[in-house]
C-alpha positions as CSV (number, residue, x, y, z in Angstrom):
1,M,42.2,-78.8,245.8
2,S,43.7,-80.6,248.7
3,N,47.3,-80.5,250.1
4,P,49.3,-84.1,249.0
5,G,51.0,-83.6,252.1
6,S,47.5,-83.7,254.1
7,N,46.4,-86.8,252.6
8,K,50.4,-88.8,253.8
9,K,49.6,-87.0,256.9
10,S,46.7,-89.3,257.3
11,G,47.4,-92.4,255.2
12,S,50.3,-92.8,258.1
13,Q,48.6,-93.1,261.3
14,G,47.8,-96.4,261.5
15,G,46.8,-97.2,257.6
16,H,43.3,-97.5,258.2
17,G,41.0,-93.8,259.2
18,R,39.6,-93.4,256.3
19,S,40.5,-90.6,253.2
20,K,39.0,-86.9,253.4
21,P,36.4,-87.1,250.2
22,S,37.4,-84.4,247.7
23,A,35.1,-81.3,247.7
24,G,34.9,-81.7,243.7
25,R,32.3,-83.1,241.7
26,G,31.6,-86.6,242.2
27,S,32.7,-87.1,245.9
28,D,30.0,-89.1,246.5
29,N,31.2,-91.8,244.6
30,L,35.1,-92.0,245.9
31,G,36.6,-95.3,247.6
32,T,38.8,-95.8,250.7
33,S,42.1,-95.7,251.1
34,R,43.7,-99.6,251.7
35,P,46.2,-100.4,253.1
36,G,49.1,-100.6,251.4
37,D,47.7,-99.1,249.2
38,G,50.2,-95.7,248.9
39,P,49.1,-92.0,249.4
40,K,47.0,-90.8,246.3
41,R,46.1,-87.5,244.9
42,P,43.5,-86.0,244.9
43,L,41.8,-85.1,241.1
44,K,39.5,-81.7,240.3
45,E,36.6,-83.9,239.1
46,G,36.8,-85.6,243.1
47,G,38.7,-88.7,241.5
48,F,42.1,-90.2,242.2
49,L,45.0,-90.9,240.5
50,S,47.8,-93.4,241.3
51,Q,51.9,-93.1,241.9
52,D,52.4,-94.0,237.8
53,G,49.1,-92.1,236.2
54,R,50.8,-88.6,238.7
55,G,53.9,-89.1,236.5
56,K,52.1,-89.6,233.5
57,K,49.8,-86.3,234.1
58,E,52.9,-84.3,234.9
59,A,54.3,-85.4,232.1
60,T,51.8,-83.7,230.5
61,R,51.5,-80.4,231.8
62,K,55.0,-80.3,231.1
63,Q,54.4,-80.3,227.8
64,E,51.0,-77.8,226.9
65,R,53.0,-75.3,229.3
66,S,56.2,-75.9,226.8
67,Q,53.9,-75.2,223.8
68,K,52.1,-72.6,226.0
69,Q,55.9,-70.8,225.7
70,D,56.4,-71.8,222.4
71,G,53.5,-71.2,220.4
72,P,52.0,-74.5,218.5
73,K,54.4,-76.1,216.4
74,K,54.4,-75.6,212.8
75,P,53.9,-77.8,210.4
76,K,57.5,-78.7,208.2
77,G,58.4,-76.5,204.7
78,A,55.2,-73.5,206.1
79,G,57.9,-71.6,205.8
80,K,59.2,-71.8,202.4
81,Q,55.3,-72.6,201.3
82,K,55.0,-69.0,201.9
83,S,58.2,-67.6,200.6
84,S,57.2,-69.6,197.5
85,Q,54.0,-68.2,197.7
86,N,55.1,-64.4,198.0
87,Q,58.4,-65.3,195.0
88,K,54.9,-66.3,192.7
89,R,53.0,-63.0,193.3
90,P,53.1,-61.3,189.6
91,P,55.3,-58.1,189.7
92,K,54.2,-54.6,189.1
93,H,53.9,-52.9,185.6
94,G,56.6,-51.3,184.5
95,S,60.9,-51.6,185.7
96,S,61.8,-52.6,188.9
97,P,59.8,-51.2,192.6
98,G,61.4,-48.1,192.9
99,S,61.1,-45.2,194.3
100,D,59.3,-43.0,192.4
101,E,57.0,-45.8,190.5
102,V,53.5,-44.0,191.6
103,R,49.7,-45.3,191.2
104,L,48.3,-45.7,187.4
105,N,45.0,-43.5,189.3
106,K,46.8,-40.7,190.5
107,F,49.6,-40.4,187.6
108,I,46.8,-40.2,185.2
109,A,44.8,-37.8,187.2
110,A,47.4,-35.5,187.8
111,S,47.6,-35.0,184.0
112,G,44.5,-32.7,184.3
113,V,43.2,-36.0,182.1
114,C,40.7,-36.3,185.1
115,S,39.7,-37.2,189.0
116,R,41.8,-40.8,190.3
117,R,38.1,-42.1,190.9
118,E,37.2,-41.7,187.3
119,A,40.5,-42.5,186.7
120,D,39.4,-45.9,188.4
121,Q,37.1,-45.8,185.7
122,L,39.1,-45.4,182.8
123,I,41.8,-48.3,184.1
124,S,38.9,-50.7,185.0
125,A,37.0,-50.1,181.4
126,G,39.9,-50.9,179.6
127,L,40.6,-47.6,178.2
128,I,43.8,-47.4,179.3
129,T,47.5,-48.4,178.2
130,V,50.5,-48.2,179.5
131,N,53.6,-49.6,177.1
132,G,50.9,-51.1,174.3
133,T,49.0,-52.9,176.9
134,I,45.6,-52.4,178.3
135,I,45.5,-51.9,181.8
136,T,42.2,-53.2,183.6
137,Q,43.3,-54.2,187.2
138,L,43.3,-51.1,190.0
139,G,46.7,-50.2,191.9
140,T,48.5,-50.9,188.8
141,K,52.0,-48.5,189.1
142,V,53.6,-46.9,186.5
143,K,57.2,-44.6,186.4
144,P,57.4,-41.3,185.0
145,D,58.8,-42.4,182.0
146,D,56.1,-45.0,180.9
147,D,53.9,-44.5,178.3
148,V,50.9,-44.2,179.1
149,R,48.1,-43.4,176.8
150,Y,44.0,-42.8,177.1
151,N,41.8,-44.0,173.6
152,G,45.4,-43.9,171.9
153,S,46.4,-40.0,173.4
154,R,48.9,-39.5,175.7
155,V,49.3,-39.1,179.2
156,Q,51.6,-37.0,180.3
157,N,52.2,-35.1,183.5
158,Q,51.3,-31.4,184.1
159,R,52.1,-28.0,186.4
160,K,49.7,-27.8,188.6
161,V,47.5,-24.7,187.6
162,Y,45.0,-23.0,190.5
163,L,42.9,-20.3,189.3
164,L,40.2,-18.0,190.7
165,L,37.2,-17.5,188.5
166,N,34.4,-15.2,189.6
167,K,31.7,-16.6,187.6
168,P,28.5,-14.3,186.0
169,K,25.3,-15.9,185.8
170,D,24.3,-17.7,183.0
171,Y,26.8,-19.9,182.6
172,V,26.7,-23.1,183.1
173,T,29.4,-25.1,185.8
174,T,30.7,-28.1,183.5
175,T,33.3,-28.9,181.2
176,D,30.8,-29.8,178.4
177,D,27.3,-28.9,178.2
178,P,24.7,-31.3,176.4
179,R,22.8,-28.5,175.3
180,E,25.4,-26.3,174.3
181,R,24.3,-24.0,176.9
182,K,27.8,-21.1,178.3
183,T,29.9,-23.3,180.1
184,V,32.3,-22.0,183.1
185,M,35.7,-23.1,180.8
186,L,34.6,-20.1,178.1
187,L,35.7,-18.1,180.6
188,V,39.1,-19.7,181.6
189,R,39.9,-20.8,178.3
190,D,42.7,-18.8,177.5
191,A,43.8,-19.2,181.0
192,C,47.2,-22.0,180.1
193,T,47.5,-24.7,178.4
194,E,46.5,-27.5,181.0
195,R,43.4,-29.0,181.1
196,I,41.9,-27.9,184.6
197,Y,38.7,-28.4,185.4
198,P,36.1,-26.3,188.2
199,V,36.0,-27.6,191.9
200,G,32.4,-28.2,192.9
201,R,29.7,-27.0,191.9
202,L,27.7,-23.4,191.4
203,D,23.9,-23.4,190.0
204,R,24.0,-21.5,186.0
205,Q,22.6,-18.6,188.0
206,T,24.0,-18.1,191.3
207,T,27.3,-15.7,191.0
208,G,30.7,-15.6,192.4
209,V,33.8,-17.4,194.1
210,L,34.8,-20.6,191.7
211,L,38.2,-22.0,191.7
212,F,39.5,-24.6,188.8
213,T,42.8,-26.9,188.8
214,N,44.2,-29.9,187.2
215,D,45.2,-31.4,191.1
216,G,43.3,-34.4,191.5
217,D,44.1,-34.1,195.5
218,L,43.0,-31.1,196.0
219,V,40.1,-31.4,194.4
220,K,38.9,-34.4,196.5
221,K,40.0,-32.6,199.4
222,L,37.6,-29.4,198.8
223,T,35.0,-31.7,197.9
224,H,34.5,-34.6,200.0
225,P,31.5,-34.1,202.4
226,R,34.0,-35.4,204.9
227,Y,36.4,-32.3,204.7
228,N,33.7,-30.1,204.5
229,K,34.8,-27.2,203.7
230,K,32.7,-23.4,204.6
231,K,31.4,-21.2,202.0
232,I,29.1,-17.9,202.8
233,Y,26.4,-16.5,200.2
234,H,25.3,-12.8,199.8
235,V,21.6,-14.0,199.4
236,F,19.3,-11.4,197.6
237,L,15.1,-12.4,198.6
238,D,12.0,-11.2,196.6
239,K,10.5,-9.8,200.0
240,G,11.8,-9.5,203.6
241,V,12.5,-12.5,205.7
242,S,10.8,-12.0,209.7
243,G,12.5,-12.2,212.3
244,G,10.5,-15.2,213.2
245,D,11.4,-16.8,209.6
246,L,15.2,-16.2,210.0
247,K,15.0,-17.6,214.2
248,K,13.8,-20.8,211.8
249,L,16.5,-21.0,209.1
250,A,18.7,-20.5,212.0
251,D,17.5,-23.2,214.5
252,G,17.8,-26.2,211.0
253,V,14.5,-27.0,208.7
254,T,13.5,-30.3,207.5
255,L,14.1,-30.9,204.0
256,E,13.1,-33.9,201.1
257,D,16.1,-35.2,201.7
258,G,16.6,-34.3,205.6
259,F,17.5,-31.6,208.2
260,I,19.7,-28.9,206.8
261,Q,21.0,-26.1,209.5
262,P,23.6,-23.1,208.6
263,D,26.0,-22.6,210.8
264,A,25.4,-19.1,210.7
265,I,22.4,-16.6,209.3
266,S,22.4,-12.5,210.4
267,Y,20.2,-9.9,208.1
268,V,23.1,-8.3,205.7
269,S,22.5,-4.5,206.6
270,G,19.8,-3.8,209.5
271,D,16.8,-1.8,207.1
272,N,17.0,-4.1,204.4
273,K,15.6,-7.5,205.4
274,K,15.9,-8.7,201.6
275,E,18.9,-9.3,201.8
276,I,20.6,-12.2,203.8
277,G,24.6,-13.4,204.8
278,L,24.6,-17.0,204.8
279,E,27.8,-19.0,206.3
280,I,27.1,-22.9,205.6
281,H,29.3,-26.4,205.4
282,S,27.0,-28.4,203.5
283,G,27.1,-29.0,199.8
284,R,23.9,-30.5,198.9
285,N,21.7,-29.7,195.6
286,R,21.2,-26.4,195.6
287,I,20.7,-26.0,199.0
288,V,20.9,-22.2,199.9
289,R,17.8,-22.0,197.6
290,R,15.9,-24.8,198.9
291,M,16.2,-23.4,202.7
292,F,14.2,-20.5,201.5
293,E,12.0,-22.3,199.2
294,H,10.8,-24.1,202.5
295,L,9.5,-21.0,204.1
296,G,7.8,-19.0,200.7
297,Y,10.7,-16.9,199.5
298,R,12.0,-17.0,196.9
299,V,15.8,-16.2,195.6
300,T,16.1,-13.5,193.4
301,K,20.8,-13.5,193.0
302,L,22.8,-15.6,195.4
303,D,26.7,-14.4,195.0
304,R,28.9,-17.1,196.9
305,V,31.4,-15.3,198.5
306,Y,33.8,-17.3,200.5
307,F,35.0,-20.8,199.6
308,A,37.7,-22.6,201.3
309,G,39.8,-19.1,202.2
310,L,39.1,-17.9,199.0
311,T,36.8,-14.2,198.6
312,K,36.1,-12.8,195.1
313,K,38.2,-9.6,196.5
314,N,39.5,-7.2,194.2
315,L,38.8,-9.4,190.8
316,P,35.4,-8.4,189.0
317,R,32.7,-10.1,187.8
318,G,33.9,-12.5,185.0
319,K,37.5,-12.2,185.7
320,W,39.3,-14.8,187.0
321,R,43.5,-14.3,188.8
322,F,45.6,-17.3,189.6
323,L,46.6,-18.2,193.2
324,T,49.3,-17.3,195.2
325,E,51.7,-19.7,196.5
326,D,50.6,-19.0,200.0
327,E,47.0,-19.7,199.1
328,V,47.8,-22.9,197.2
329,G,50.3,-23.5,200.3
330,R,47.5,-22.8,203.3
331,M,44.8,-24.5,201.3
332,K,46.9,-27.7,201.0
333,M,47.8,-27.7,204.7
334,N,44.0,-27.9,205.2
335,A,44.6,-24.2,207.0
336,Y,40.7,-23.3,206.0
337,E,37.6,-24.3,207.2
């Protein structure tokens, strides 16, 4: 843009010379200045602006700068309207909001009825009532003294229970089996009055470490794929595993549901190639058995010896014990892989 001062100087020299054209677009259409017209100011697009027009332009620029600093003007009553909308929001269920309120699904999970996700399904299905009212809205909050019922039965908070079982074979890892096979619940039925359930799943013929609890938050930490808790298995096979096949497994194999690679794999002892120790984080169904079947081996026995920091040390097959406070604390703090 040209300097207005330079134009003024040009105009004072006799008043009859041509003014310099602007370098902008449209400079071919610029006219000449005439004596007595006064100084003229170049525009960005190559035109000229009179003194009056320049004043209007400067006023417009001031207004634009003011809007940038103050932000766009809000319509009258906008703030009041937002406030009134906030006031119309439906109140949360129960008494006045307070720090002792918890989400309904968490309340149900804490009672040992089911997990939080399953509690959301019960709520959506209209199977939960709070103080006599059927609740179907997810995210509803309740207080400890609210009357929460599932299928008419009162739901109450329970103490948290953490129990470790050395699972024997021929037991199904479920709370209820439609085929009426023996379930792991039979082995812990006299352990406590609280409703506990197994964390994760072991095949019917797989033995070893199996955790039970009614702590829904901990269950999520231990079973969700994002946390990938470490498991170690002692694998017994129908024949010795060759060194080449052991290397193939260590490098990873591709199964029907994708690629899988163990974290570590080795012979349990140098002279017995039928027993393999395998460390893995994946929780895919029958993953250990399928890895060996992929290379032509049959697993005759599978024992889980480690899960999320827990082992079956000094715990006979078919027996259970409660976890220590230290074990529970370390699992809650995610101290174990």
